[in-house]
Short mmCIF file of the C-alpha atoms (twelve columns), coordinates in Angstrom:
data_MODEL
# 
_entry.id   MODEL 
# 
loop_
_atom_site.group_PDB 
_atom_site.id 
_atom_site.type_symbol 
_atom_site.label_atom_id 
_atom_site.label_alt_id 
_atom_site.label_comp_id 
_atom_site.label_asym_id 
_atom_site.label_seq_id 
_atom_site.Cartn_x 
_atom_site.Cartn_y 
_atom_site.Cartn_z 
_atom_site.pdbx_PDB_model_num 
ATOM 1   C CA . MET A 1   0.000   0.000   0.000  1 
ATOM 2   C CA . ASP A 2   1.409   3.393   -1.032 1 
ATOM 3   C CA . ILE A 3   2.029   6.041   1.592  1 
ATOM 4   C CA . LEU A 4   -0.712  8.695   1.515  1 
ATOM 5   C CA . ARG A 5   0.577   11.920  -0.045 1 
ATOM 6   C CA . ASN A 6   -0.438  15.521  0.524  1 
ATOM 7   C CA . GLU A 7   -3.699  14.949  2.317  1 
ATOM 8   C CA . LEU A 8   -4.599  14.368  5.939  1 
ATOM 9   C CA . PRO A 9   -6.087  10.973  6.852  1 
ATOM 10  C CA . THR A 10  -8.814  10.451  9.444  1 
ATOM 11  C CA . THR A 11  -7.080  7.404   10.912 1 
ATOM 12  C CA . LYS A 12  -3.551  6.856   12.202 1 
ATOM 13  C CA . ILE A 13  -1.609  5.818   9.090  1 
ATOM 14  C CA . PRO A 14  1.729   6.941   7.615  1 
ATOM 15  C CA . TYR A 15  1.522   9.955   5.305  1 
ATOM 16  C CA . ILE A 16  3.662   12.703  3.817  1 
ATOM 17  C CA . ILE A 17  2.876   16.381  3.306  1 
ATOM 18  C CA . GLU A 18  5.324   17.878  0.817  1 
ATOM 19  C CA . ASN A 19  6.500   21.469  1.159  1 
ATOM 20  C CA . GLY A 20  3.765   23.819  -0.046 1 
ATOM 21  C CA . SER A 21  1.042   21.157  -0.008 1 
ATOM 22  C CA . GLY A 22  -1.620  20.526  2.624  1 
ATOM 23  C CA . GLU A 23  -4.660  22.389  3.905  1 
ATOM 24  C CA . HIS A 24  -4.171  26.165  4.066  1 
ATOM 25  C CA . PHE A 25  -6.135  28.826  5.956  1 
ATOM 26  C CA . ILE A 26  -5.443  32.549  5.851  1 
ATOM 27  C CA . TRP A 27  -5.929  35.306  8.426  1 
ATOM 28  C CA . ASN A 28  -4.655  38.750  7.435  1 
ATOM 29  C CA . ARG A 29  -1.223  38.061  5.896  1 
ATOM 30  C CA . GLN A 30  -0.623  34.817  7.782  1 
ATOM 31  C CA . VAL A 31  -1.139  31.393  6.218  1 
ATOM 32  C CA . PHE A 32  -1.688  28.372  8.479  1 
ATOM 33  C CA . THR A 33  -0.817  25.036  6.845  1 
ATOM 34  C CA . PHE A 34  -1.925  21.858  8.619  1 
ATOM 35  C CA . LEU A 35  0.613   19.023  8.702  1 
ATOM 36  C CA . SER A 36  -1.134  17.050  11.458 1 
ATOM 37  C CA . THR A 37  -4.491  17.444  13.176 1 
ATOM 38  C CA . ASN A 38  -6.158  15.710  16.090 1 
ATOM 39  C CA . LYS A 39  -8.101  13.616  13.558 1 
ATOM 40  C CA . SER A 40  -4.990  12.479  11.707 1 
ATOM 41  C CA . THR A 41  -3.079  11.605  14.898 1 
ATOM 42  C CA . GLY A 42  -5.841  10.083  17.020 1 
ATOM 43  C CA . ASN A 43  -6.074  13.164  19.269 1 
ATOM 44  C CA . MET A 44  -2.378  12.989  20.137 1 
ATOM 45  C CA . PHE A 45  -0.956  16.255  18.767 1 
ATOM 46  C CA . GLU A 46  -1.183  18.830  15.990 1 
ATOM 47  C CA . VAL A 47  1.502   20.243  13.687 1 
ATOM 48  C CA . VAL A 48  1.078   23.530  11.806 1 
ATOM 49  C CA . THR A 49  3.358   25.823  9.829  1 
ATOM 50  C CA . ILE A 50  2.638   29.558  9.829  1 
ATOM 51  C CA . THR A 51  4.049   31.884  7.204  1 
ATOM 52  C CA . GLY A 52  3.593   35.634  7.098  1 
ATOM 53  C CA . GLY A 53  4.990   39.004  6.152  1 
ATOM 54  C CA . LYS A 54  6.870   41.589  8.147  1 
ATOM 55  C CA . ASN A 55  4.942   43.014  11.138 1 
ATOM 56  C CA . GLU A 56  2.299   40.261  11.090 1 
ATOM 57  C CA . CYS A 57  1.553   39.362  14.694 1 
ATOM 58  C CA . PHE A 58  -0.648  37.536  17.190 1 
ATOM 59  C CA . PRO A 59  -1.581  39.192  20.504 1 
ATOM 60  C CA . ALA A 60  -0.607  38.101  24.010 1 
ATOM 61  C CA . HIS A 61  -2.463  34.996  25.147 1 
ATOM 62  C CA . LEU A 62  -2.044  31.765  27.078 1 
ATOM 63  C CA . HIS A 63  -3.304  28.197  26.956 1 
ATOM 64  C CA . GLU A 64  -4.422  26.538  30.185 1 
ATOM 65  C CA . LYS A 65  -3.696  22.964  29.048 1 
ATOM 66  C CA . MET A 66  -1.756  23.118  25.813 1 
ATOM 67  C CA . TYR A 67  1.989   22.847  25.315 1 
ATOM 68  C CA . GLU A 68  3.264   24.780  22.310 1 
ATOM 69  C CA . SER A 69  6.620   24.359  20.568 1 
ATOM 70  C CA . ILE A 70  7.810   26.901  17.992 1 
ATOM 71  C CA . LEU A 71  10.758  26.479  15.608 1 
ATOM 72  C CA . VAL A 72  11.705  29.237  13.152 1 
ATOM 73  C CA . THR A 73  12.349  27.752  9.701  1 
ATOM 74  C CA . GLU A 74  12.616  31.049  7.750  1 
ATOM 75  C CA . GLY A 75  13.004  34.692  8.634  1 
ATOM 76  C CA . VAL A 76  12.958  36.300  12.072 1 
ATOM 77  C CA . LEU A 77  10.345  36.037  14.828 1 
ATOM 78  C CA . ASN A 78  9.955   38.079  17.996 1 
ATOM 79  C CA . ILE A 79  8.345   36.293  20.946 1 
ATOM 80  C CA . HIS A 80  6.869   38.717  23.479 1 
ATOM 81  C CA . ILE A 81  6.787   37.235  26.954 1 
ATOM 82  C CA . GLU A 82  7.020   38.466  30.557 1 
ATOM 83  C CA . ASN A 83  7.526   42.086  29.446 1 
ATOM 84  C CA . LYS A 84  10.501  40.963  27.381 1 
ATOM 85  C CA . THR A 85  11.119  40.313  23.698 1 
ATOM 86  C CA . LEU A 86  13.043  37.238  22.570 1 
ATOM 87  C CA . THR A 87  14.292  37.366  18.976 1 
ATOM 88  C CA . LEU A 88  14.392  34.015  17.175 1 
ATOM 89  C CA . ASN A 89  16.340  33.436  13.976 1 
ATOM 90  C CA . ARG A 90  16.296  30.456  11.628 1 
ATOM 91  C CA . GLY A 91  16.735  27.232  13.595 1 
ATOM 92  C CA . ASP A 92  15.958  28.761  16.998 1 
ATOM 93  C CA . TYR A 93  13.373  26.998  19.155 1 
ATOM 94  C CA . VAL A 94  11.124  27.707  22.134 1 
ATOM 95  C CA . LEU A 95  8.783   25.575  24.226 1 
ATOM 96  C CA . ILE A 96  5.893   27.441  25.852 1 
ATOM 97  C CA . PRO A 97  4.278   25.584  28.764 1 
ATOM 98  C CA . PRO A 98  0.597   25.867  29.712 1 
ATOM 99  C CA . GLY A 99  -0.307  29.044  31.587 1 
ATOM 100 C CA . LEU A 100 2.526   31.175  30.171 1 
ATOM 101 C CA . SER A 101 1.376   34.310  28.338 1 
ATOM 102 C CA . HIS A 102 3.025   34.945  24.975 1 
ATOM 103 C CA . GLY A 103 2.536   36.700  21.653 1 
ATOM 104 C CA . TYR A 104 4.618   37.039  18.511 1 
ATOM 105 C CA . SER A 105 5.472   39.410  15.689 1 
ATOM 106 C CA . MET A 106 7.198   38.576  12.407 1 
ATOM 107 C CA . GLN A 107 10.276  40.628  11.622 1 
ATOM 108 C CA . ALA A 108 11.195  39.542  8.083  1 
ATOM 109 C CA . HIS A 109 9.314   39.915  4.811  1 
ATOM 110 C CA . ARG A 110 8.956   36.144  4.756  1 
ATOM 111 C CA . THR A 111 8.872   34.447  8.122  1 
ATOM 112 C CA . LYS A 112 7.841   30.830  8.596  1 
ATOM 113 C CA . ILE A 113 7.513   28.845  11.792 1 
ATOM 114 C CA . LEU A 114 6.864   25.186  12.562 1 
ATOM 115 C CA . THR A 115 4.616   24.582  15.575 1 
ATOM 116 C CA . TYR A 116 3.804   21.493  17.627 1 
ATOM 117 C CA . THR A 117 0.874   21.547  20.053 1 
ATOM 118 C CA . MET A 118 -0.582  18.961  22.405 1 
ATOM 119 C CA . ASP A 119 -3.799  18.828  24.440 1 
ATOM 120 C CA . GLY A 120 -5.520  21.491  22.372 1 
ATOM 121 C CA . ASN A 121 -7.536  22.141  19.232 1 
ATOM 122 C CA . ILE A 122 -5.390  24.727  17.525 1 
ATOM 123 C CA . THR A 123 -6.264  23.738  13.945 1 
ATOM 124 C CA . GLU A 124 -9.961  24.210  14.657 1 
ATOM 125 C CA . MET A 125 -9.158  27.658  16.024 1 
ATOM 126 C CA . TYR A 126 -7.213  28.596  12.897 1 
ATOM 127 C CA . GLN A 127 -10.138 27.468  10.757 1 
ATOM 128 C CA . PHE A 128 -12.431 29.593  12.930 1 
ATOM 129 C CA . ILE A 129 -10.427 32.795  12.531 1 
ATOM 130 C CA . GLY A 130 -9.312  32.205  8.946  1 
ATOM 131 C CA . GLN A 131 -10.619 31.314  5.529  1 
ATOM 132 C CA . GLN A 132 -9.636  28.414  3.325  1 
ATOM 133 C CA . TYR A 133 -6.819  29.425  1.015  1 
ATOM 134 C CA . SER A 134 -5.229  27.858  -2.057 1 
ATOM 135 C CA . HIS A 135 -1.633  29.022  -1.592 1 
ATOM 136 C CA . SER A 136 1.120   28.208  0.901  1 
ATOM 137 C CA . LYS A 137 2.579   31.736  0.760  1 
ATOM 138 C CA . HIS A 138 1.038   34.825  2.288  1 
ATOM 139 C CA . PRO A 139 -0.320  37.468  -0.111 1 
ATOM 140 C CA . ALA A 140 1.670   40.557  -1.064 1 
ATOM 141 C CA . TYR A 141 -0.937  42.840  0.478  1 
ATOM 142 C CA . ILE A 142 -4.474  42.936  1.897  1 
ATOM 143 C CA . SER A 143 -7.022  45.716  1.661  1 
ATOM 144 C CA . GLN A 144 -8.081  45.607  5.301  1 
ATOM 145 C CA . ALA A 145 -6.850  43.800  8.422  1 
ATOM 146 C CA . GLU A 146 -9.267  41.613  10.381 1 
ATOM 147 C CA . THR A 147 -9.514  41.715  14.163 1 
ATOM 148 C CA . LEU A 148 -9.995  38.703  16.424 1 
ATOM 149 C CA . ALA A 149 -13.319 37.859  18.047 1 
ATOM 150 C CA . LYS A 150 -11.531 37.273  21.340 1 
ATOM 151 C CA . LEU A 151 -14.589 36.440  23.447 1 
ATOM 152 C CA . ASP A 152 -15.787 33.834  20.959 1 
ATOM 153 C CA . LEU A 153 -12.310 32.315  20.807 1 
ATOM 154 C CA . GLU A 154 -12.014 32.130  24.596 1 
ATOM 155 C CA . THR A 155 -15.431 30.453  24.797 1 
ATOM 156 C CA . GLN A 156 -14.698 27.757  22.231 1 
ATOM 157 C CA . PHE A 157 -10.962 27.100  22.464 1 
ATOM 158 C CA . ASP A 158 -8.141  26.711  24.978 1 
ATOM 159 C CA . ILE A 159 -7.020  30.317  24.708 1 
ATOM 160 C CA . LYS A 160 -7.190  33.348  26.978 1 
ATOM 161 C CA . PHE A 161 -6.062  36.775  25.814 1 
ATOM 162 C CA . THR A 162 -3.979  38.199  28.641 1 
ATOM 163 C CA . ASP A 163 -0.439  39.289  29.430 1 
ATOM 164 C CA . LYS A 164 -0.674  37.764  32.934 1 
ATOM 165 C CA . ASN A 165 0.688   34.294  33.617 1 
ATOM 166 C CA . THR A 166 -1.115  31.582  35.538 1 
ATOM 167 C CA . THR A 167 2.045   29.507  36.040 1 
ATOM 168 C CA . ASP A 168 5.532   29.878  37.468 1 
ATOM 169 C CA . SER A 169 6.970   27.808  34.605 1 
ATOM 170 C CA . LYS A 170 9.410   29.532  32.279 1 
ATOM 171 C CA . ILE A 171 9.865   29.511  28.530 1 
ATOM 172 C CA . LEU A 172 12.464  27.033  27.240 1 
ATOM 173 C CA . TYR A 173 14.746  28.554  24.602 1 
ATOM 174 C CA . TRP A 174 17.451  26.908  22.504 1 
ATOM 175 C CA . PRO A 175 19.400  28.777  19.800 1 
ATOM 176 C CA . SER A 176 20.099  26.776  16.648 1 
ATOM 177 C CA . GLY A 177 22.658  24.032  17.293 1 
ATOM 178 C CA . GLU A 178 22.214  24.098  21.047 1 
ATOM 179 C CA . GLY A 179 20.261  21.705  23.266 1 
ATOM 180 C CA . ASP A 180 20.932  18.676  25.390 1 
ATOM 181 C CA . ASN A 181 23.385  17.318  22.809 1 
ATOM 182 C CA . VAL A 182 24.417  13.697  22.265 1 
ATOM 183 C CA . LEU A 183 26.528  12.268  19.457 1 
ATOM 184 C CA . THR A 184 25.868  8.934   17.721 1 
ATOM 185 C CA . GLY A 185 28.722  8.237   15.326 1 
ATOM 186 C CA . ASP A 186 28.542  11.115  12.839 1 
ATOM 187 C CA . GLN A 187 25.076  12.409  13.791 1 
ATOM 188 C CA . LEU A 188 24.373  15.112  16.339 1 
ATOM 189 C CA . HIS A 189 21.081  14.832  18.225 1 
ATOM 190 C CA . SER A 190 20.004  17.978  20.064 1 
ATOM 191 C CA . LEU A 191 17.246  17.209  22.544 1 
ATOM 192 C CA . ILE A 192 15.502  20.587  22.497 1 
ATOM 193 C CA . THR A 193 12.524  19.247  24.458 1 
ATOM 194 C CA . THR A 194 13.046  16.457  26.988 1 
ATOM 195 C CA . GLN A 195 10.630  14.289  28.967 1 
ATOM 196 C CA . LYS A 196 10.777  16.496  32.029 1 
ATOM 197 C CA . ASP A 197 9.951   19.592  29.957 1 
ATOM 198 C CA . THR A 198 6.515   18.232  28.996 1 
ATOM 199 C CA . GLU A 199 5.708   15.830  31.854 1 
ATOM 200 C CA . ASP A 200 6.565   12.892  29.547 1 
ATOM 201 C CA . ASN A 201 4.080   14.022  26.885 1 
ATOM 202 C CA . TYR A 202 6.584   14.475  24.047 1 
ATOM 203 C CA . ILE A 203 10.163  15.169  23.094 1 
ATOM 204 C CA . VAL A 204 11.564  17.169  20.175 1 
ATOM 205 C CA . VAL A 205 14.924  16.202  18.690 1 
ATOM 206 C CA . SER A 206 16.992  18.028  16.090 1 
ATOM 207 C CA . THR A 207 19.238  15.606  14.182 1 
ATOM 208 C CA . GLU A 208 21.972  16.690  11.777 1 
ATOM 209 C CA . GLY A 209 24.757  14.925  9.959  1 
ATOM 210 C CA . PRO A 210 26.678  14.376  6.692  1 
ATOM 211 C CA . ILE A 211 26.068  11.904  3.879  1 
ATOM 212 C CA . GLY A 212 26.037  8.528   5.586  1 
ATOM 213 C CA . ASP A 213 24.641  5.037   5.853  1 
ATOM 214 C CA . ALA A 214 21.027  4.120   6.499  1 
ATOM 215 C CA . ILE A 215 20.049  3.391   10.073 1 
ATOM 216 C CA . VAL A 216 18.623  -0.030  10.904 1 
ATOM 217 C CA . SER A 217 14.962  -0.613  9.959  1 
ATOM 218 C CA . HIS A 218 12.838  -0.573  13.100 1 
ATOM 219 C CA . TYR A 219 9.494   0.361   14.602 1 
ATOM 220 C CA . HIS A 220 8.056   1.488   17.902 1 
ATOM 221 C CA . GLU A 221 5.135   -0.264  19.551 1 
ATOM 222 C CA . LYS A 222 4.105   2.749   21.634 1 
ATOM 223 C CA . HIS A 223 5.572   5.826   19.967 1 
ATOM 224 C CA . THR A 224 4.408   7.988   17.099 1 
ATOM 225 C CA . GLU A 225 7.232   9.798   15.313 1 
ATOM 226 C CA . THR A 226 7.249   12.664  12.830 1 
ATOM 227 C CA . PHE A 227 10.073  13.848  10.586 1 
ATOM 228 C CA . TYR A 228 10.426  17.407  9.234  1 
ATOM 229 C CA . CYS A 229 13.288  17.958  6.794  1 
ATOM 230 C CA . PHE A 230 14.956  21.245  7.739  1 
ATOM 231 C CA . ASP A 231 18.009  21.137  5.469  1 
ATOM 232 C CA . GLY A 232 19.562  18.844  2.887  1 
ATOM 233 C CA . LYS A 233 18.061  15.590  1.636  1 
ATOM 234 C CA . VAL A 234 16.760  12.626  3.636  1 
ATOM 235 C CA . THR A 235 15.888  9.279   2.064  1 
ATOM 236 C CA . MET A 236 13.394  7.246   4.091  1 
ATOM 237 C CA . TRP A 237 12.021  3.735   3.795  1 
ATOM 238 C CA . VAL A 238 8.559   3.399   5.295  1 
ATOM 239 C CA . GLY A 239 6.068   0.580   5.853  1 
ATOM 240 C CA . GLU A 240 6.142   -3.170  5.466  1 
ATOM 241 C CA . GLN A 241 7.008   -2.811  1.762  1 
ATOM 242 C CA . SER A 242 9.869   -0.447  2.617  1 
ATOM 243 C CA . GLN A 243 8.558   2.272   0.307  1 
ATOM 244 C CA . GLU A 244 11.245  4.809   -0.540 1 
ATOM 245 C CA . ILE A 245 10.398  8.449   0.153  1 
ATOM 246 C CA . ILE A 246 12.668  11.434  -0.418 1 
ATOM 247 C CA . LEU A 247 12.327  14.360  1.975  1 
ATOM 248 C CA . TYR A 248 13.518  17.799  0.925  1 
ATOM 249 C CA . PRO A 249 13.429  20.940  3.108  1 
ATOM 250 C CA . GLY A 250 9.890   21.632  4.268  1 
ATOM 251 C CA . ASP A 251 8.641   18.063  3.700  1 
ATOM 252 C CA . PHE A 252 6.908   16.321  6.607  1 
ATOM 253 C CA . LEU A 253 6.395   12.601  7.304  1 
ATOM 254 C CA . HIS A 254 4.085   11.135  9.952  1 
ATOM 255 C CA . ALA A 255 4.847   7.601   11.197 1 
ATOM 256 C CA . PRO A 256 2.394   6.293   13.818 1 
ATOM 257 C CA . ALA A 257 3.291   3.541   16.266 1 
ATOM 258 C CA . GLY A 258 3.946   0.254   14.490 1 
ATOM 259 C CA . THR A 259 5.268   1.870   11.306 1 
ATOM 260 C CA . ILE A 260 8.501   0.283   10.087 1 
ATOM 261 C CA . HIS A 261 10.966  2.993   9.053  1 
ATOM 262 C CA . SER A 262 14.577  3.819   8.363  1 
ATOM 263 C CA . TYR A 263 16.417  6.872   7.032  1 
ATOM 264 C CA . ARG A 264 19.655  7.985   5.442  1 
ATOM 265 C CA . PHE A 265 21.184  11.447  5.024  1 
ATOM 266 C CA . ASP A 266 22.004  12.080  1.366  1 
ATOM 267 C CA . ALA A 267 23.365  15.638  1.397  1 
ATOM 268 C CA . HIS A 268 26.681  16.869  2.769  1 
ATOM 269 C CA . TYR A 269 24.682  18.660  5.462  1 
ATOM 270 C CA . SER A 270 21.230  17.412  6.375  1 
ATOM 271 C CA . LYS A 271 19.064  18.283  9.330  1 
ATOM 272 C CA . MET A 272 15.646  17.098  10.408 1 
ATOM 273 C CA . ILE A 273 13.372  17.800  13.336 1 
ATOM 274 C CA . GLY A 274 11.664  14.881  15.056 1 
ATOM 275 C CA . LEU A 275 8.649   14.862  17.341 1 
ATOM 276 C CA . LEU A 276 8.164   11.698  19.426 1 
ATOM 277 C CA . VAL A 277 4.922   11.103  21.336 1 
ATOM 278 C CA . PRO A 278 4.863   10.184  24.166 1 
ATOM 279 C CA . GLY A 279 8.210   11.412  25.426 1 
ATOM 280 C CA . LEU A 280 9.457   8.132   26.872 1 
ATOM 281 C CA . PHE A 281 11.811  7.363   23.955 1 
ATOM 282 C CA . GLU A 282 14.443  9.758   25.269 1 
ATOM 283 C CA . PRO A 283 16.517  6.964   26.954 1 
ATOM 284 C CA . PHE A 284 17.287  5.533   23.505 1 
ATOM 285 C CA . PHE A 285 19.282  8.620   22.513 1 
ATOM 286 C CA . ARG A 286 21.127  8.653   25.825 1 
ATOM 287 C CA . THR A 287 21.864  4.915   25.613 1 
ATOM 288 C CA . LEU A 288 23.187  4.977   22.051 1 
ATOM 289 C CA . GLY A 289 24.817  8.397   22.135 1 
ATOM 290 C CA . GLU A 290 27.500  10.103  24.190 1 
ATOM 291 C CA . PRO A 291 27.181  13.585  25.725 1 
ATOM 292 C CA . TYR A 292 28.588  16.150  23.288 1 
ATOM 293 C CA . ASP A 293 29.810  19.665  24.090 1 
ATOM 294 C CA . PHE A 294 29.748  21.128  20.584 1 
ATOM 295 C CA . THR A 295 27.051  22.500  18.254 1 
ATOM 296 C CA . THR A 296 27.831  20.692  15.009 1 
ATOM 297 C CA . PHE A 297 28.818  17.122  14.203 1 
ATOM 298 C CA . PRO A 298 32.539  16.225  13.920 1 
ATOM 299 C CA . ASN A 299 34.364  15.874  10.605 1 
ATOM 300 C CA . GLU A 300 35.391  12.343  11.560 1 
ATOM 301 C CA . PRO A 301 32.735  9.929   12.895 1 
ATOM 302 C CA . GLN A 302 33.122  8.812   16.475 1 
ATOM 303 C CA . PRO A 303 32.836  5.138   17.533 1 
ATOM 304 C CA . LEU A 304 29.238  3.946   17.810 1 
ATOM 305 C CA . ASN A 305 28.573  1.628   20.741 1 
ATOM 306 C CA . PHE A 306 25.435  -0.143  19.549 1 
ATOM 307 C CA . GLU A 307 26.035  -2.920  22.041 1 
ATOM 308 C CA . LYS A 308 24.645  -0.646  24.769 1 
ATOM 309 C CA . VAL A 309 21.333  -0.530  22.919 1 
ATOM 310 C CA . ILE A 310 21.239  -4.314  22.551 1 
ATOM 311 C CA . ALA A 311 22.047  -4.758  26.234 1 
ATOM 312 C CA . ASN A 312 19.145  -2.481  27.187 1 
ATOM 313 C CA . ILE A 313 16.744  -3.414  24.397 1 
ATOM 314 C CA . ASP A 314 14.088  -4.699  26.817 1 
ATOM 315 C CA . THR A 315 13.762  -1.225  28.345 1 
ATOM 316 C CA . LEU A 316 13.512  0.618   25.009 1 
ATOM 317 C CA . ASP A 317 10.473  0.809   22.742 1 
ATOM 318 C CA . LEU A 318 12.514  -0.407  19.797 1 
ATOM 319 C CA . LYS A 319 11.941  -3.414  17.534 1 
ATOM 320 C CA . PHE A 320 14.339  -4.275  14.706 1 
ATOM 321 C CA . VAL A 321 13.235  -5.566  11.317 1 
ATOM 322 C CA . SER A 322 15.178  -7.608  8.803  1 
ATOM 323 C CA . HIS A 323 14.303  -7.308  5.105  1 
ATOM 324 C CA . ASP A 324 16.529  -10.229 4.096  1 
# 
């Protein structure tokens, strides 16, 4: 069975949304593109990209239940939080916990962000405030800006428009290349969201490396995993028939629990962002990898101690597959 392309399923199956494809909704000069919805993930999480022009913004607000992760993929984004402004450039990442007030403003003529949310209904909210749109890029201009029906939004969705926090939790910020870094051979994994950051709900991992060999085909019995190509070229093999899929920058692949998969980096510099739900797969990276003090992978691969994974395989949600 072929992997579903460029449309969202209503059941948990593997699918790919290529850069520029997907469902688009527009509000002012911001375009919301849905990569995952509650329906397509079995109410586990939602993934949306937002692109907009300079000075496009969203006012201060908070979510009582919802975690929100934001990664800048193009341009410059200002996050306004706690009477401060945090400027994010390409590759920079923040995690916003429930109860923390935040807003944003776009600072480049083309800014694009990748967002992960959990325990919310953000795509329904974007449909509520926006209109269906046939392009992935924001328009050059609009005749009149639309305001938000804040009371209606607060009544129907997990959002409250305020600059006051209801939590003591702080924003988590990682500049590009930084994180809780571990090295596996020639690949650098930056854990930019760990289990403790989301109460075990999810982790986010940035993985970068050179042209290399394919990793071993495997699947997870309990974990859903998504792959967003940030730079370079990633070849993936997905499903029982090991269907080959090429990911270029901006392409997104969803692999629910039980999906056999493998990948290989096929550009001299490739980088992808992975979301794993729930967040209990973090020990795999720490078992296979070694703590790493630098922000890019080494020119010469380091020894890979896969025996540690085999010795601890019973504690990891990892099943290997042979295609021989």
